[in-house]
PQR file of N, CA, C, O and H, with PARSE charges and radii, in Angstrom:
ATOM      1  N   MET A   1     122.551 121.747 109.843 -0.4000 1.5000
ATOM      2  CA  MET A   1     121.107 121.346 109.765 -0.0000 2.0000
ATOM      3  C   MET A   1     120.835 120.415 110.916  0.5500 1.7000
ATOM      4  O   MET A   1     121.546 119.500 111.332 -0.5500 1.4000
ATOM      5  N   THR A   2     119.639 120.837 111.355 -0.4000 1.5000
ATOM      6  CA  THR A   2     119.389 119.906 112.638 -0.0000 2.0000
ATOM      7  C   THR A   2     118.317 118.607 112.091  0.5500 1.7000
ATOM      8  O   THR A   2     117.740 118.572 111.005 -0.5500 1.4000
ATOM      9  H   THR A   2     119.061 121.580 111.017  0.4000 1.0000
ATOM     10  N   GLU A   3     118.262 117.731 113.027 -0.4000 1.5000
ATOM     11  CA  GLU A   3     117.332 116.625 112.524 -0.0000 2.0000
ATOM     12  C   GLU A   3     115.897 117.133 112.227  0.5500 1.7000
ATOM     13  O   GLU A   3     115.255 116.559 111.349 -0.5500 1.4000
ATOM     14  H   GLU A   3     118.731 117.759 113.910  0.4000 1.0000
ATOM     15  N   ILE A   4     115.386 118.116 112.867 -0.4000 1.5000
ATOM     16  CA  ILE A   4     114.073 118.690 112.639 -0.0000 2.0000
ATOM     17  C   ILE A   4     114.042 119.105 111.229  0.5500 1.7000
ATOM     18  O   ILE A   4     113.118 118.801 110.475 -0.5500 1.4000
ATOM     19  H   ILE A   4     115.908 118.582 113.581  0.4000 1.0000
ATOM     20  N   ALA A   5     115.252 119.931 110.818 -0.4000 1.5000
ATOM     21  CA  ALA A   5     114.973 120.600 109.449 -0.0000 2.0000
ATOM     22  C   ALA A   5     115.418 119.652 108.242  0.5500 1.7000
ATOM     23  O   ALA A   5     115.329 119.950 107.051 -0.5500 1.4000
ATOM     24  H   ALA A   5     116.003 120.178 111.430  0.4000 1.0000
ATOM     25  N   SER A   6     115.940 118.391 108.795 -0.4000 1.5000
ATOM     26  CA  SER A   6     116.278 117.563 107.549 -0.0000 2.0000
ATOM     27  C   SER A   6     114.979 116.843 107.167  0.5500 1.7000
ATOM     28  O   SER A   6     114.023 116.684 107.927 -0.5500 1.4000
ATOM     29  H   SER A   6     116.012 118.149 109.763  0.4000 1.0000
ATOM     30  N   PRO A   7     115.057 116.457 105.977 -0.5600 1.5000
ATOM     31  CA  PRO A   7     113.753 115.855 105.203  0.2800 2.0000
ATOM     32  C   PRO A   7     113.654 114.381 105.730  0.5500 1.7000
ATOM     33  O   PRO A   7     114.605 113.670 106.052 -0.5500 1.4000
ATOM     34  N   HIS A   8     112.312 114.055 105.758 -0.4000 1.5000
ATOM     35  CA  HIS A   8     111.924 112.680 106.352 -0.0000 2.0000
ATOM     36  C   HIS A   8     112.214 111.662 105.050  0.5500 1.7000
ATOM     37  O   HIS A   8     111.628 111.766 103.972 -0.5500 1.4000
ATOM     38  H   HIS A   8     111.539 114.633 105.497  0.4000 1.0000
ATOM     39  N   ILE A   9     113.046 110.841 105.307 -0.4000 1.5000
ATOM     40  CA  ILE A   9     113.181 109.792 104.291 -0.0000 2.0000
ATOM     41  C   ILE A   9     112.821 108.499 104.988  0.5500 1.7000
ATOM     42  O   ILE A   9     113.391 108.081 105.996 -0.5500 1.4000
ATOM     43  H   ILE A   9     113.522 110.756 106.183  0.4000 1.0000
ATOM     44  N   PRO A  10     111.724 107.846 104.298 -0.5600 1.5000
ATOM     45  CA  PRO A  10     111.232 106.648 104.913  0.2800 2.0000
ATOM     46  C   PRO A  10     111.966 105.476 104.599  0.5500 1.7000
ATOM     47  O   PRO A  10     112.371 105.307 103.449 -0.5500 1.4000
ATOM     48  N   HIS A  11     112.200 104.579 105.572 -0.4000 1.5000
ATOM     49  CA  HIS A  11     112.999 103.204 105.296 -0.0000 2.0000
ATOM     50  C   HIS A  11     112.006 102.214 105.620  0.5500 1.7000
ATOM     51  O   HIS A  11     111.917 101.657 106.714 -0.5500 1.4000
ATOM     52  H   HIS A  11     111.871 104.716 106.507  0.4000 1.0000
ATOM     53  N   PRO A  12     111.154 101.988 104.476 -0.5600 1.5000
ATOM     54  CA  PRO A  12     110.018 100.997 104.713  0.2800 2.0000
ATOM     55  C   PRO A  12     110.636  99.535 104.744  0.5500 1.7000
ATOM     56  O   PRO A  12     111.712  99.270 104.209 -0.5500 1.4000
ATOM     57  N   ARG A  13     109.876  98.638 105.403 -0.4000 1.5000
ATOM     58  CA  ARG A  13     110.362  97.203 105.538 -0.0000 2.0000
ATOM     59  C   ARG A  13     110.225  96.337 104.267  0.5500 1.7000
ATOM     60  O   ARG A  13     110.744  95.227 104.151 -0.5500 1.4000
ATOM     61  H   ARG A  13     109.002  98.853 105.838  0.4000 1.0000
ATOM     62  N   ILE A  14     109.476  96.950 103.324 -0.4000 1.5000
ATOM     63  CA  ILE A  14     109.173  96.239 102.170 -0.0000 2.0000
ATOM     64  C   ILE A  14     109.611  97.187 100.836  0.5500 1.7000
ATOM     65  O   ILE A  14     109.127  98.281 100.546 -0.5500 1.4000
ATOM     66  H   ILE A  14     109.054  97.852 103.419  0.4000 1.0000
ATOM     67  N   LEU A  15     110.541  96.538 100.197 -0.4000 1.5000
ATOM     68  CA  LEU A  15     111.101  97.196  98.970 -0.0000 2.0000
ATOM     69  C   LEU A  15     110.585  96.243  97.780  0.5500 1.7000
ATOM     70  O   LEU A  15     110.711  95.019  97.800 -0.5500 1.4000
ATOM     71  H   LEU A  15     110.934  95.649 100.432  0.4000 1.0000
ATOM     72  N   VAL A  16     109.973  96.995  96.720 -0.4000 1.5000
ATOM     73  CA  VAL A  16     109.775  96.221  95.516 -0.0000 2.0000
ATOM     74  C   VAL A  16     110.404  96.832  94.338  0.5500 1.7000
ATOM     75  O   VAL A  16     110.029  97.915  93.887 -0.5500 1.4000
ATOM     76  H   VAL A  16     109.871  97.989  96.704  0.4000 1.0000
ATOM     77  N   LEU A  17     111.341  96.150  93.850 -0.4000 1.5000
ATOM     78  CA  LEU A  17     112.157  96.537  92.831 -0.0000 2.0000
ATOM     79  C   LEU A  17     111.557  96.636  91.487  0.5500 1.7000
ATOM     80  O   LEU A  17     110.436  96.154  91.320 -0.5500 1.4000
ATOM     81  H   LEU A  17     111.645  95.271  94.216  0.4000 1.0000
ATOM     82  N   GLY A  18     112.287  97.308  90.336 -0.4000 1.5000
ATOM     83  CA  GLY A  18     111.714  97.443  89.080 -0.0000 2.0000
ATOM     84  C   GLY A  18     111.342  96.156  88.369  0.5500 1.7000
ATOM     85  O   GLY A  18     111.734  95.091  88.845 -0.5500 1.4000
ATOM     86  H   GLY A  18     113.197  97.699  90.472  0.4000 1.0000
ATOM     87  N   VAL A  19     110.668  96.177  87.344 -0.4000 1.5000
ATOM     88  CA  VAL A  19     110.096  95.132  86.634 -0.0000 2.0000
ATOM     89  C   VAL A  19     111.341  94.479  85.872  0.5500 1.7000
ATOM     90  O   VAL A  19     112.079  95.179  85.179 -0.5500 1.4000
ATOM     91  H   VAL A  19     110.350  97.042  86.957  0.4000 1.0000
ATOM     92  N   GLN A  20     111.531  93.165  86.025 -0.4000 1.5000
ATOM     93  CA  GLN A  20     112.557  92.376  85.388 -0.0000 2.0000
ATOM     94  C   GLN A  20     111.959  91.627  84.168  0.5500 1.7000
ATOM     95  O   GLN A  20     110.873  91.061  84.286 -0.5500 1.4000
ATOM     96  H   GLN A  20     110.932  92.596  86.587  0.4000 1.0000
ATOM     97  N   PRO A  21     112.628  91.612  83.028 -0.5600 1.5000
ATOM     98  CA  PRO A  21     112.072  90.877  81.918  0.2800 2.0000
ATOM     99  C   PRO A  21     112.027  89.419  82.172  0.5500 1.7000
ATOM    100  O   PRO A  21     112.927  88.913  82.842 -0.5500 1.4000
ATOM    101  N   GLY A  22     111.053  88.690  81.693 -0.4000 1.5000
ATOM    102  CA  GLY A  22     110.843  87.317  81.879 -0.0000 2.0000
ATOM    103  C   GLY A  22     109.478  86.962  81.287  0.5500 1.7000
ATOM    104  O   GLY A  22     108.718  87.755  80.731 -0.5500 1.4000
ATOM    105  H   GLY A  22     110.322  89.102  81.148  0.4000 1.0000
ATOM    106  N   THR A  23     109.268  85.602  81.496 -0.4000 1.5000
ATOM    107  CA  THR A  23     107.924  85.142  80.945 -0.0000 2.0000
ATOM    108  C   THR A  23     107.217  84.552  82.083  0.5500 1.7000
ATOM    109  O   THR A  23     107.497  83.375  82.305 -0.5500 1.4000
ATOM    110  H   THR A  23     109.886  84.958  81.947  0.4000 1.0000
ATOM    111  N   PRO A  24     106.367  85.110  82.847 -0.5600 1.5000
ATOM    112  CA  PRO A  24     106.096  86.441  82.669  0.2800 2.0000
ATOM    113  C   PRO A  24     107.060  87.442  83.511  0.5500 1.7000
ATOM    114  O   PRO A  24     107.712  87.035  84.473 -0.5500 1.4000
ATOM    115  N   PRO A  25     107.090  88.710  83.089 -0.5600 1.5000
ATOM    116  CA  PRO A  25     107.916  89.891  83.868  0.2800 2.0000
ATOM    117  C   PRO A  25     107.533  89.691  85.380  0.5500 1.7000
ATOM    118  O   PRO A  25     106.416  89.335  85.754 -0.5500 1.4000
ATOM    119  N   PHE A  26     108.552  89.953  86.164 -0.4000 1.5000
ATOM    120  CA  PHE A  26     108.371  90.032  87.578 -0.0000 2.0000
ATOM    121  C   PHE A  26     109.189  91.123  88.409  0.5500 1.7000
ATOM    122  O   PHE A  26     110.107  91.755  87.886 -0.5500 1.4000
ATOM    123  H   PHE A  26     109.460  90.243  85.860  0.4000 1.0000
ATOM    124  N   ARG A  27     108.840  91.285  89.599 -0.4000 1.5000
ATOM    125  CA  ARG A  27     109.626  92.193  90.402 -0.0000 2.0000
ATOM    126  C   ARG A  27     110.184  91.504  91.538  0.5500 1.7000
ATOM    127  O   ARG A  27     109.538  90.593  92.056 -0.5500 1.4000
ATOM    128  H   ARG A  27     108.094  90.772  90.024  0.4000 1.0000
ATOM    129  N   ILE A  28     111.346  91.848  91.993 -0.4000 1.5000
ATOM    130  CA  ILE A  28     111.989  91.305  93.174 -0.0000 2.0000
ATOM    131  C   ILE A  28     111.500  91.938  94.352  0.5500 1.7000
ATOM    132  O   ILE A  28     111.320  93.155  94.319 -0.5500 1.4000
ATOM    133  H   ILE A  28     111.871  92.588  91.572  0.4000 1.0000
ATOM    134  N   VAL A  29     111.238  91.239  95.471 -0.4000 1.5000
ATOM    135  CA  VAL A  29     110.680  91.720  96.677 -0.0000 2.0000
ATOM    136  C   VAL A  29     111.760  91.566  97.742  0.5500 1.7000
ATOM    137  O   VAL A  29     112.300  90.478  97.939 -0.5500 1.4000
ATOM    138  H   VAL A  29     111.384  90.250  95.497  0.4000 1.0000
ATOM    139  N   GLU A  30     112.062  92.643  98.410 -0.4000 1.5000
ATOM    140  CA  GLU A  30     112.917  92.710  99.702 -0.0000 2.0000
ATOM    141  C   GLU A  30     112.075  93.039 100.828  0.5500 1.7000
ATOM    142  O   GLU A  30     111.252  93.952 100.766 -0.5500 1.4000
ATOM    143  H   GLU A  30     111.624  93.527  98.249  0.4000 1.0000
ATOM    144  N   ILE A  31     112.279  92.208 102.028 -0.4000 1.5000
ATOM    145  CA  ILE A  31     111.870  92.547 103.273 -0.0000 2.0000
ATOM    146  C   ILE A  31     112.807  92.627 104.267  0.5500 1.7000
ATOM    147  O   ILE A  31     113.494  91.643 104.542 -0.5500 1.4000
ATOM    148  H   ILE A  31     112.948  91.467 102.079  0.4000 1.0000
ATOM    149  N   ASP A  32     112.943  93.842 104.938 -0.4000 1.5000
ATOM    150  CA  ASP A  32     114.030  94.050 105.922 -0.0000 2.0000
ATOM    151  C   ASP A  32     115.401  93.727 105.231  0.5500 1.7000
ATOM    152  O   ASP A  32     116.292  93.074 105.773 -0.5500 1.4000
ATOM    153  H   ASP A  32     112.385  94.641 104.715  0.4000 1.0000
ATOM    154  N   GLY A  33     115.462  94.251 103.995 -0.4000 1.5000
ATOM    155  CA  GLY A  33     116.942  94.027 103.318 -0.0000 2.0000
ATOM    156  C   GLY A  33     117.228  92.750 102.784  0.5500 1.7000
ATOM    157  O   GLY A  33     118.308  92.608 102.212 -0.5500 1.4000
ATOM    158  H   GLY A  33     114.738  94.781 103.555  0.4000 1.0000
ATOM    159  N   GLN A  34     116.373  91.703 102.879 -0.4000 1.5000
ATOM    160  CA  GLN A  34     116.607  90.491 102.430 -0.0000 2.0000
ATOM    161  C   GLN A  34     115.832  90.186 101.194  0.5500 1.7000
ATOM    162  O   GLN A  34     114.648  90.520 101.240 -0.5500 1.4000
ATOM    163  H   GLN A  34     115.495  91.818 103.344  0.4000 1.0000
ATOM    164  N   VAL A  35     116.289  89.577 100.009 -0.4000 1.5000
ATOM    165  CA  VAL A  35     115.359  89.262  99.014 -0.0000 2.0000
ATOM    166  C   VAL A  35     114.493  87.947  99.577  0.5500 1.7000
ATOM    167  O   VAL A  35     114.977  86.941 100.094 -0.5500 1.4000
ATOM    168  H   VAL A  35     117.250  89.306  99.971  0.4000 1.0000
ATOM    169  N   VAL A  36     113.218  88.202  99.359 -0.4000 1.5000
ATOM    170  CA  VAL A  36     112.287  87.043  99.663 -0.0000 2.0000
ATOM    171  C   VAL A  36     111.483  86.453  98.691  0.5500 1.7000
ATOM    172  O   VAL A  36     110.669  85.582  98.998 -0.5500 1.4000
ATOM    173  H   VAL A  36     112.825  89.020  98.939  0.4000 1.0000
ATOM    174  N   GLY A  37     111.647  86.878  97.443 -0.4000 1.5000
ATOM    175  CA  GLY A  37     111.106  86.293  96.279 -0.0000 2.0000
ATOM    176  C   GLY A  37     110.735  87.224  95.121  0.5500 1.7000
ATOM    177  O   GLY A  37     111.132  88.387  95.053 -0.5500 1.4000
ATOM    178  H   GLY A  37     112.308  87.585  97.193  0.4000 1.0000
ATOM    179  N   GLU A  38     109.972  86.651  94.241 -0.4000 1.5000
ATOM    180  CA  GLU A  38     109.710  87.348  92.969 -0.0000 2.0000
ATOM    181  C   GLU A  38     108.069  87.643  93.039  0.5500 1.7000
ATOM    182  O   GLU A  38     107.322  86.821  93.570 -0.5500 1.4000
ATOM    183  H   GLU A  38     109.650  85.706  94.296  0.4000 1.0000
ATOM    184  N   ALA A  39     107.626  88.746  92.525 -0.4000 1.5000
ATOM    185  CA  ALA A  39     106.230  89.108  92.532 -0.0000 2.0000
ATOM    186  C   ALA A  39     105.703  89.298  91.077  0.5500 1.7000
ATOM    187  O   ALA A  39     106.294  89.955  90.220 -0.5500 1.4000
ATOM    188  H   ALA A  39     108.232  89.414  92.094  0.4000 1.0000
ATOM    189  N   ARG A  40     104.677  88.731  90.925 -0.4000 1.5000
ATOM    190  CA  ARG A  40     104.114  88.975  89.379 -0.0000 2.0000
ATOM    191  C   ARG A  40     102.900  89.728  89.482  0.5500 1.7000
ATOM    192  O   ARG A  40     102.277  90.011  88.459 -0.5500 1.4000
ATOM    193  H   ARG A  40     104.197  88.198  91.622  0.4000 1.0000
ATOM    194  N   ALA A  41     102.477  90.103  90.686 -0.4000 1.5000
ATOM    195  CA  ALA A  41     101.223  90.799  90.910 -0.0000 2.0000
ATOM    196  C   ALA A  41     101.177  91.502  92.330  0.5500 1.7000
ATOM    197  O   ALA A  41     102.038  91.237  93.169 -0.5500 1.4000
ATOM    198  H   ALA A  41     102.982  89.873  91.517  0.4000 1.0000
ATOM    199  N   ILE A  42     100.163  92.397  92.580 -0.4000 1.5000
ATOM    200  CA  ILE A  42     100.128  92.920  94.035 -0.0000 2.0000
ATOM    201  C   ILE A  42      99.956  91.843  95.022  0.5500 1.7000
ATOM    202  O   ILE A  42     100.502  91.893  96.124 -0.5500 1.4000
ATOM    203  H   ILE A  42      99.463  92.612  91.898  0.4000 1.0000
ATOM    204  N   THR A  43      99.169  90.824  94.626 -0.4000 1.5000
ATOM    205  CA  THR A  43      98.835  89.827  95.542 -0.0000 2.0000
ATOM    206  C   THR A  43     100.034  89.147  96.142  0.5500 1.7000
ATOM    207  O   THR A  43     100.069  88.781  97.317 -0.5500 1.4000
ATOM    208  H   THR A  43      98.725  90.784  93.731  0.4000 1.0000
ATOM    209  N   ASP A  44     101.044  88.991  95.258 -0.4000 1.5000
ATOM    210  CA  ASP A  44     102.318  88.342  95.566 -0.0000 2.0000
ATOM    211  C   ASP A  44     103.175  89.100  96.642  0.5500 1.7000
ATOM    212  O   ASP A  44     103.820  88.487  97.493 -0.5500 1.4000
ATOM    213  H   ASP A  44     101.016  89.289  94.304  0.4000 1.0000
ATOM    214  N   VAL A  45     103.143  90.522  96.551 -0.4000 1.5000
ATOM    215  CA  VAL A  45     103.596  91.292  97.443 -0.0000 2.0000
ATOM    216  C   VAL A  45     102.986  91.135  98.750  0.5500 1.7000
ATOM    217  O   VAL A  45     103.655  90.943  99.765 -0.5500 1.4000
ATOM    218  H   VAL A  45     102.619  91.020  95.860  0.4000 1.0000
ATOM    219  N   LEU A  46     101.764  91.212  98.733 -0.4000 1.5000
ATOM    220  CA  LEU A  46     100.948  90.923 100.024 -0.0000 2.0000
ATOM    221  C   LEU A  46     101.159  89.715 100.685  0.5500 1.7000
ATOM    222  O   LEU A  46     101.151  89.651 101.914 -0.5500 1.4000
ATOM    223  H   LEU A  46     101.220  91.368  97.908  0.4000 1.0000
ATOM    224  N   ALA A  47     101.384  88.562  99.820 -0.4000 1.5000
ATOM    225  CA  ALA A  47     101.468  87.327 100.459 -0.0000 2.0000
ATOM    226  C   ALA A  47     102.955  87.237 101.042  0.5500 1.7000
ATOM    227  O   ALA A  47     103.161  86.614 102.084 -0.5500 1.4000
ATOM    228  H   ALA A  47     101.390  88.615  98.821  0.4000 1.0000
ATOM    229  N   ALA A  48     103.960  87.858 100.364 -0.4000 1.5000
ATOM    230  CA  ALA A  48     105.332  87.986 101.028 -0.0000 2.0000
ATOM    231  C   ALA A  48     105.278  88.720 102.372  0.5500 1.7000
ATOM    232  O   ALA A  48     105.947  88.383 103.349 -0.5500 1.4000
ATOM    233  H   ALA A  48     103.792  88.364  99.518  0.4000 1.0000
ATOM    234  N   ALA A  49     104.408  89.770 102.337 -0.4000 1.5000
ATOM    235  CA  ALA A  49     104.497  90.512 103.557 -0.0000 2.0000
ATOM    236  C   ALA A  49     103.752  89.752 104.638  0.5500 1.7000
ATOM    237  O   ALA A  49     104.196  89.829 105.783 -0.5500 1.4000
ATOM    238  H   ALA A  49     103.865  90.043 101.543  0.4000 1.0000
ATOM    239  N   SER A  50     102.578  88.965 104.384 -0.4000 1.5000
ATOM    240  CA  SER A  50     101.999  88.328 105.342 -0.0000 2.0000
ATOM    241  C   SER A  50     102.892  87.273 105.899  0.5500 1.7000
ATOM    242  O   SER A  50     102.975  87.098 107.115 -0.5500 1.4000
ATOM    243  H   SER A  50     102.216  88.902 103.454  0.4000 1.0000
ATOM    244  N   ALA A  51     103.594  86.533 104.991 -0.4000 1.5000
ATOM    245  CA  ALA A  51     104.491  85.529 105.303 -0.0000 2.0000
ATOM    246  C   ALA A  51     105.629  85.954 106.432  0.5500 1.7000
ATOM    247  O   ALA A  51     106.043  85.163 107.280 -0.5500 1.4000
ATOM    248  H   ALA A  51     103.527  86.676 104.004  0.4000 1.0000
ATOM    249  N   ALA A  52     106.066  87.318 106.308 -0.4000 1.5000
ATOM    250  CA  ALA A  52     107.019  88.050 107.199 -0.0000 2.0000
ATOM    251  C   ALA A  52     106.269  88.451 108.412  0.5500 1.7000
ATOM    252  O   ALA A  52     106.892  88.949 109.351 -0.5500 1.4000
ATOM    253  H   ALA A  52     105.730  87.961 105.619  0.4000 1.0000
ATOM    254  N   GLY A  53     104.968  88.275 108.478 -0.4000 1.5000
ATOM    255  CA  GLY A  53     104.235  88.903 109.560 -0.0000 2.0000
ATOM    256  C   GLY A  53     104.004  90.354 109.579  0.5500 1.7000
ATOM    257  O   GLY A  53     103.877  91.004 110.617 -0.5500 1.4000
ATOM    258  H   GLY A  53     104.462  87.870 107.716  0.4000 1.0000
ATOM    259  N   ILE A  54     103.953  90.852 108.348 -0.4000 1.5000
ATOM    260  CA  ILE A  54     103.781  92.462 108.234 -0.0000 2.0000
ATOM    261  C   ILE A  54     102.228  92.661 107.454  0.5500 1.7000
ATOM    262  O   ILE A  54     101.941  92.242 106.333 -0.5500 1.4000
ATOM    263  H   ILE A  54     104.056  90.324 107.505  0.4000 1.0000
ATOM    264  N   THR A  55     101.454  93.319 108.265 -0.4000 1.5000
ATOM    265  CA  THR A  55     100.111  93.535 107.882 -0.0000 2.0000
ATOM    266  C   THR A  55     100.231  94.851 106.992  0.5500 1.7000
ATOM    267  O   THR A  55     100.818  95.790 107.530 -0.5500 1.4000
ATOM    268  H   THR A  55     101.687  93.659 109.176  0.4000 1.0000
ATOM    269  N   VAL A  56      99.798  95.022 105.822 -0.4000 1.5000
ATOM    270  CA  VAL A  56      99.929  95.974 104.998 -0.0000 2.0000
ATOM    271  C   VAL A  56      98.404  96.610 104.714  0.5500 1.7000
ATOM    272  O   VAL A  56      97.524  95.993 104.114 -0.5500 1.4000
ATOM    273  H   VAL A  56      99.322  94.259 105.384  0.4000 1.0000
ATOM    274  N   HIS A  57      98.266  97.899 105.233 -0.4000 1.5000
ATOM    275  CA  HIS A  57      96.934  98.546 104.966 -0.0000 2.0000
ATOM    276  C   HIS A  57      96.890  99.282 103.902  0.5500 1.7000
ATOM    277  O   HIS A  57      95.843  99.341 103.256 -0.5500 1.4000
ATOM    278  H   HIS A  57      98.980  98.401 105.720  0.4000 1.0000
ATOM    279  N   ASP A  58      97.879  99.894 103.566 -0.4000 1.5000
ATOM    280  CA  ASP A  58      97.981 100.890 102.333 -0.0000 2.0000
ATOM    281  C   ASP A  58      99.150 100.720 101.493  0.5500 1.7000
ATOM    282  O   ASP A  58     100.223 101.125 101.941 -0.5500 1.4000
ATOM    283  H   ASP A  58      98.729  99.846 104.090  0.4000 1.0000
ATOM    284  N   LEU A  59      99.109 100.178 100.329 -0.4000 1.5000
ATOM    285  CA  LEU A  59     100.204 100.064  99.445 -0.0000 2.0000
ATOM    286  C   LEU A  59     100.849 101.224  98.865  0.5500 1.7000
ATOM    287  O   LEU A  59     101.866 101.146  98.175 -0.5500 1.4000
ATOM    288  H   LEU A  59      98.238  99.849  99.966  0.4000 1.0000
ATOM    289  N   ASP A  60     100.224 102.345  99.162 -0.4000 1.5000
ATOM    290  CA  ASP A  60     100.680 103.692  98.640 -0.0000 2.0000
ATOM    291  C   ASP A  60     101.492 104.523  99.821  0.5500 1.7000
ATOM    292  O   ASP A  60     102.075 105.586  99.607 -0.5500 1.4000
ATOM    293  H   ASP A  60      99.398 102.409  99.722  0.4000 1.0000
ATOM    294  N   ASP A  61     101.433 103.875 101.069 -0.4000 1.5000
ATOM    295  CA  ASP A  61     102.126 104.493 102.138 -0.0000 2.0000
ATOM    296  C   ASP A  61     103.672 104.223 101.932  0.5500 1.7000
ATOM    297  O   ASP A  61     104.140 103.093 102.074 -0.5500 1.4000
ATOM    298  H   ASP A  61     100.960 103.011 101.243  0.4000 1.0000
ATOM    299  N   PRO A  62     104.372 105.227 101.620 -0.5600 1.5000
ATOM    300  CA  PRO A  62     105.954 105.106 101.569  0.2800 2.0000
ATOM    301  C   PRO A  62     106.575 104.662 102.896  0.5500 1.7000
ATOM    302  O   PRO A  62     107.716 104.202 102.883 -0.5500 1.4000
ATOM    303  N   ASP A  63     105.914 104.770 104.004 -0.4000 1.5000
ATOM    304  CA  ASP A  63     106.490 104.150 105.157 -0.0000 2.0000
ATOM    305  C   ASP A  63     106.384 102.773 105.399  0.5500 1.7000
ATOM    306  O   ASP A  63     107.019 102.143 106.245 -0.5500 1.4000
ATOM    307  H   ASP A  63     104.987 105.144 104.014  0.4000 1.0000
ATOM    308  N   VAL A  64     105.532 102.329 104.597 -0.4000 1.5000
ATOM    309  CA  VAL A  64     105.231 100.738 104.491 -0.0000 2.0000
ATOM    310  C   VAL A  64     105.999 100.040 103.317  0.5500 1.7000
ATOM    311  O   VAL A  64     106.824  99.140 103.471 -0.5500 1.4000
ATOM    312  H   VAL A  64     105.016 102.841 103.910  0.4000 1.0000
ATOM    313  N   VAL A  65     105.627 100.559 102.174 -0.4000 1.5000
ATOM    314  CA  VAL A  65     106.249  99.872 100.892 -0.0000 2.0000
ATOM    315  C   VAL A  65     106.909 100.892 100.074  0.5500 1.7000
ATOM    316  O   VAL A  65     106.384 102.004 100.010 -0.5500 1.4000
ATOM    317  H   VAL A  65     104.957 101.290 102.049  0.4000 1.0000
ATOM    318  N   ARG A  66     108.042 100.641  99.412 -0.4000 1.5000
ATOM    319  CA  ARG A  66     108.671 101.533  98.526 -0.0000 2.0000
ATOM    320  C   ARG A  66     108.778 100.740  97.103  0.5500 1.7000
ATOM    321  O   ARG A  66     109.369  99.670  96.951 -0.5500 1.4000
ATOM    322  H   ARG A  66     108.468  99.737  99.463  0.4000 1.0000
ATOM    323  N   TRP A  67     108.095 101.470  96.097 -0.4000 1.5000
ATOM    324  CA  TRP A  67     108.126 100.930  94.806 -0.0000 2.0000
ATOM    325  C   TRP A  67     109.164 101.423  94.041  0.5500 1.7000
ATOM    326  O   TRP A  67     109.184 102.649  93.931 -0.5500 1.4000
ATOM    327  H   TRP A  67     107.616 102.339  96.220  0.4000 1.0000
ATOM    328  N   VAL A  68     110.042 100.791  93.477 -0.4000 1.5000
ATOM    329  CA  VAL A  68     111.224 101.331  92.721 -0.0000 2.0000
ATOM    330  C   VAL A  68     110.940 100.966  91.306  0.5500 1.7000
ATOM    331  O   VAL A  68     110.678  99.788  91.065 -0.5500 1.4000
ATOM    332  H   VAL A  68     110.026  99.795  93.566  0.4000 1.0000
ATOM    333  N   GLY A  69     110.963 101.924  90.252 -0.4000 1.5000
ATOM    334  CA  GLY A  69     110.758 101.697  88.783 -0.0000 2.0000
ATOM    335  C   GLY A  69     109.369 101.657  88.505  0.5500 1.7000
ATOM    336  O   GLY A  69     109.031 101.001  87.520 -0.5500 1.4000
ATOM    337  H   GLY A  69     111.176 102.881  90.448  0.4000 1.0000
ATOM    338  N   GLY A  70     108.437 102.264  89.219 -0.4000 1.5000
ATOM    339  CA  GLY A  70     107.058 102.125  88.938 -0.0000 2.0000
ATOM    340  C   GLY A  70     106.268 102.133  90.206  0.5500 1.7000
ATOM    341  O   GLY A  70     106.825 102.305  91.290 -0.5500 1.4000
ATOM    342  H   GLY A  70     108.711 102.797  90.019  0.4000 1.0000
ATOM    343  N   ASP A  71     104.918 101.941  90.084 -0.4000 1.5000
ATOM    344  CA  ASP A  71     104.126 101.894  91.213 -0.0000 2.0000
ATOM    345  C   ASP A  71     103.391 100.574  91.288  0.5500 1.7000
ATOM    346  O   ASP A  71     103.671  99.747  90.419 -0.5500 1.4000
ATOM    347  H   ASP A  71     104.465 101.801  89.203  0.4000 1.0000
ATOM    348  N   LYS A  72     102.502 100.263  92.189 -0.4000 1.5000
ATOM    349  CA  LYS A  72     101.704  99.158  92.304 -0.0000 2.0000
ATOM    350  C   LYS A  72     101.035  98.489  91.137  0.5500 1.7000
ATOM    351  O   LYS A  72     100.683  97.310  91.109 -0.5500 1.4000
ATOM    352  H   LYS A  72     102.275 100.934  92.895  0.4000 1.0000
ATOM    353  N   PHE A  73     100.894  99.410  90.138 -0.4000 1.5000
ATOM    354  CA  PHE A  73     100.228  98.947  88.931 -0.0000 2.0000
ATOM    355  C   PHE A  73     101.215  98.655  87.745  0.5500 1.7000
ATOM    356  O   PHE A  73     100.789  98.364  86.627 -0.5500 1.4000
ATOM    357  H   PHE A  73     101.180 100.368  90.161  0.4000 1.0000
ATOM    358  N   THR A  74     102.681  98.753  88.065 -0.4000 1.5000
ATOM    359  CA  THR A  74     103.466  98.586  87.073 -0.0000 2.0000
ATOM    360  C   THR A  74     104.073  97.103  87.088  0.5500 1.7000
ATOM    361  O   THR A  74     104.819  96.736  87.995 -0.5500 1.4000
ATOM    362  H   THR A  74     103.027  98.989  88.972  0.4000 1.0000
ATOM    363  N   TRP A  75     103.722  96.321  86.078 -0.4000 1.5000
ATOM    364  CA  TRP A  75     103.953  94.859  86.056 -0.0000 2.0000
ATOM    365  C   TRP A  75     104.768  94.493  84.772  0.5500 1.7000
ATOM    366  O   TRP A  75     105.387  93.435  84.658 -0.5500 1.4000
ATOM    367  H   TRP A  75     103.116  96.619  85.340  0.4000 1.0000
ATOM    368  N   LEU A  76     104.708  95.491  83.794 -0.4000 1.5000
ATOM    369  CA  LEU A  76     105.250  95.165  82.590 -0.0000 2.0000
ATOM    370  C   LEU A  76     106.550  96.003  82.357  0.5500 1.7000
ATOM    371  O   LEU A  76     106.652  97.131  82.840 -0.5500 1.4000
ATOM    372  H   LEU A  76     104.205  96.350  83.886  0.4000 1.0000
ATOM    373  N   PRO A  77     107.561  95.422  81.593 -0.5600 1.5000
ATOM    374  CA  PRO A  77     108.761  96.368  81.490  0.2800 2.0000
ATOM    375  C   PRO A  77     108.393  97.451  80.376  0.5500 1.7000
ATOM    376  O   PRO A  77     107.546  97.231  79.510 -0.5500 1.4000
ATOM    377  N   HIS A  78     109.084  98.595  80.480 -0.4000 1.5000
ATOM    378  CA  HIS A  78     109.023  99.706  79.651 -0.0000 2.0000
ATOM    379  C   HIS A  78     109.642  99.685  78.489  0.5500 1.7000
ATOM    380  O   HIS A  78     109.594 100.665  77.746 -0.5500 1.4000
ATOM    381  H   HIS A  78     109.772  98.773  81.183  0.4000 1.0000
TER
END
């Protein structure tokens, strides 16, 4: 298989992990492979990105943000 034939697997700088139980529930945010904090809402993810110097134009772009265990609207445990 050549590089051209291989599937594109994005490696975004921002990784938002699945919802963790808590009061209130939260999601762990990683930037460039380092845990930078907890997010309880989309605004917390954007604030973390901004603090790291990352401008996010589209939270649905998998090249920018990877959502694990749900999407940008998933903030409660299943």
